[in-house]
C-alpha positions as CSV (number, residue, x, y, z in Angstrom):
1,M,-11.1,21.1,-6.6
2,E,-12.4,18.6,-9.2
3,E,-12.1,15.7,-6.7
4,T,-14.9,17.1,-4.6
5,V,-17.1,17.4,-7.6
6,W,-16.3,13.8,-8.7
7,I,-17.2,12.5,-5.3
8,Q,-20.5,14.4,-5.2
9,R,-21.4,13.2,-8.6
10,A,-20.5,9.6,-7.7
11,L,-22.7,9.9,-4.7
12,E,-25.5,10.9,-7.0
13,G,-24.9,7.7,-9.1
14,D,-22.6,9.0,-11.8
15,T,-20.3,6.0,-12.4
16,R,-18.1,8.0,-14.8
17,A,-17.3,10.4,-12.0
18,F,-16.2,7.5,-9.8
19,S,-14.1,6.2,-12.7
20,R,-12.2,9.5,-12.6
21,L,-11.4,8.9,-9.0
22,V,-10.2,5.4,-9.9
23,Q,-7.9,6.9,-12.6
24,V,-6.4,9.3,-10.1
25,Y,-5.8,6.8,-7.3
26,Q,-5.2,3.5,-9.1
27,T,-1.4,3.8,-8.9
28,P,-1.2,4.7,-5.2
29,V,-3.8,2.0,-4.3
30,Y,-2.0,-0.6,-6.3
31,N,1.4,0.4,-4.8
32,V,0.0,-0.1,-1.3
33,T,-1.6,-3.4,-2.1
34,Y,1.6,-4.6,-3.9
35,R,3.9,-3.6,-1.0
36,M,1.5,-5.2,1.5
37,L,0.9,-8.5,-0.4
38,G,4.1,-8.9,-2.4
39,E,2.6,-10.5,-5.5
40,R,1.3,-8.8,-8.6
41,M,-1.9,-10.7,-9.1
42,E,-2.9,-10.6,-5.5
43,A,-2.2,-6.8,-5.5
44,E,-4.4,-6.3,-8.6
45,D,-7.2,-8.2,-7.0
46,A,-6.9,-6.3,-3.7
47,A,-6.8,-2.9,-5.6
48,Q,-10.0,-3.8,-7.4
49,E,-11.6,-4.9,-4.2
50,T,-10.6,-1.6,-2.6
51,F,-12.3,0.4,-5.3
52,L,-15.4,-1.8,-5.2
53,R,-15.6,-1.3,-1.4
54,A,-15.1,2.4,-1.8
55,F,-17.8,2.6,-4.4
56,R,-20.2,0.6,-2.2
57,N,-19.4,2.7,0.9
58,L,-19.0,6.1,-0.7
59,Q,-21.9,7.5,1.4
60,R,-19.8,6.8,4.5
61,Y,-16.9,9.0,3.3
62,D,-16.5,12.1,5.5
63,P,-15.7,15.0,3.2
64,K,-13.8,16.7,6.1
65,R,-11.1,14.0,5.7
66,P,-8.8,13.7,2.7
67,F,-10.3,11.2,0.2
68,R,-6.8,9.7,-0.4
69,T,-6.5,8.8,3.3
70,W,-9.9,7.2,3.4
71,L,-9.2,5.2,0.2
72,L,-5.8,4.0,1.4
73,S,-7.4,3.1,4.7
74,I,-9.7,0.8,2.9
75,A,-6.8,-0.7,0.9
76,A,-4.7,-1.2,4.1
77,H,-7.4,-2.9,6.1
78,H,-8.4,-5.2,3.1
79,C,-4.8,-6.3,2.7
80,I,-4.3,-6.9,6.4
81,D,-7.5,-9.1,6.4
82,R,-6.2,-11.0,3.3
83,M,-2.8,-11.5,4.9
84,R,-4.4,-12.9,8.0
85,R,-6.3,-15.4,5.9
86,Q,-3.4,-16.4,3.6
87,R,-0.3,-17.3,5.7
88,P,2.5,-18.3,4.8
89,T,4.1,-15.4,3.1
90,L,3.4,-14.8,-0.6
91,S,5.6,-15.4,-3.6
92,L,7.8,-12.7,-5.1
93,D,7.8,-14.2,-8.6
94,D,6.3,-11.2,-10.2
95,V,8.5,-8.3,-9.0
96,V,7.6,-5.2,-11.1
97,L,10.7,-3.9,-12.8
98,R,11.4,-1.2,-15.4
99,A,11.3,-2.3,-19.0
100,A,14.2,-4.5,-19.9
101,G,15.2,-2.3,-22.7
102,D,15.8,0.6,-20.3
103,V,18.5,-1.2,-18.2
104,E,21.5,-3.4,-18.8
105,P,20.9,-7.1,-17.9
106,E,23.3,-6.9,-14.9
107,R,21.4,-3.9,-13.5
108,T,18.1,-5.6,-14.0
109,V,19.3,-8.6,-12.0
110,L,20.7,-6.4,-9.2
111,E,17.5,-4.3,-9.2
112,R,15.3,-7.5,-8.9
113,E,17.5,-8.7,-6.0
114,R,17.3,-5.4,-4.3
115,Q,13.5,-5.2,-4.7
116,A,13.1,-8.8,-3.5
117,G,15.2,-8.0,-0.5
118,V,13.2,-5.0,0.4
119,Q,10.0,-6.9,0.0
120,A,11.4,-9.7,2.2
121,L,12.2,-7.2,4.9
122,L,8.7,-5.8,4.7
123,E,7.1,-9.2,4.8
124,A,9.0,-9.9,8.0
125,L,7.0,-7.1,9.7
126,S,3.5,-7.4,11.2
127,P,0.8,-6.3,8.7
128,T,0.2,-3.1,10.7
129,D,3.9,-2.2,11.0
130,R,4.3,-3.0,7.3
131,M,1.5,-0.6,6.3
132,A,2.9,2.1,8.5
133,V,6.3,1.8,6.8
134,I,4.7,1.8,3.3
135,L,2.5,4.8,4.0
136,M,5.3,6.8,5.6
137,Y,8.2,6.0,3.2
138,W,6.5,5.1,-0.1
139,H,3.5,7.5,0.0
140,D,5.0,10.3,2.1
141,C,2.1,10.3,4.5
142,S,2.4,12.3,7.7
143,Y,2.3,10.6,11.1
144,E,-1.2,12.0,11.5
145,E,-2.3,10.5,8.1
146,V,-0.8,7.1,9.0
147,A,-2.5,7.2,12.3
148,E,-5.8,8.0,10.6
149,V,-5.5,5.2,8.1
150,L,-4.5,2.6,10.7
151,H,-6.9,3.8,13.4
152,L,-4.0,4.4,15.8
153,T,-2.7,7.3,17.8
154,V,0.2,9.3,16.5
155,S,2.4,8.1,19.3
156,A,1.5,4.4,18.5
157,V,2.5,5.1,14.8
158,K,5.8,6.6,15.9
159,S,6.4,3.6,18.1
160,R,5.5,1.1,15.4
161,L,7.8,2.9,12.9
162,H,10.6,2.9,15.3
163,R,10.2,-0.8,16.0
164,A,9.9,-1.6,12.3
165,R,13.0,0.4,11.4
166,R,14.9,-1.3,14.1
167,A,13.8,-4.8,13.0
168,M,14.7,-4.1,9.4
169,A,18.1,-2.7,10.3
170,Q,18.8,-5.7,12.5
171,A,17.8,-8.1,9.6
172,L,20.1,-6.1,7.3
173,E,23.0,-6.3,9.8
174,E,22.6,-10.0,10.1
175,G,22.6,-10.3,6.3
176,V,19.5,-12.4,6.3
177,H,17.8,-10.9,3.3
178,G,20.8,-10.1,1.1
179,V,19.9,-6.4,0.6
């Protein structure tokens, strides 16, 4: 696979090879950071920091593990650290939507409200539970991959996901977030 070659070349100092890895993973990393932080500029900064940390620590990467899992783990832990330093919750002013020309204005407003509601539900979760939900439902990671990223056991991941789904469902039933 080309990814293995890019990693090896990057380890040898080839910055263009690492740039290829950034191109492949920039969207998944940004999506994780955005879902975790809830604000576009914060997510962009966190995604950049994730790639910088990955580049600086590439020699620590274990080729027996999927690169994607290792990279998302860096993003997850960086976001959790940022969130701990930045309470209260972040603004949702910059919700990413489809281009306005693609959707009728009413649908755009409804989509913005729906996305804000989902983000509010996510922000109500602890950082670790939020990351578990994001990895499982937005990135289709397996329980094992989520456990690896979060440095938890599979059973702890299942427990956290169950608790997170229950908390989100309860918030929906109470109509707190308007989703």
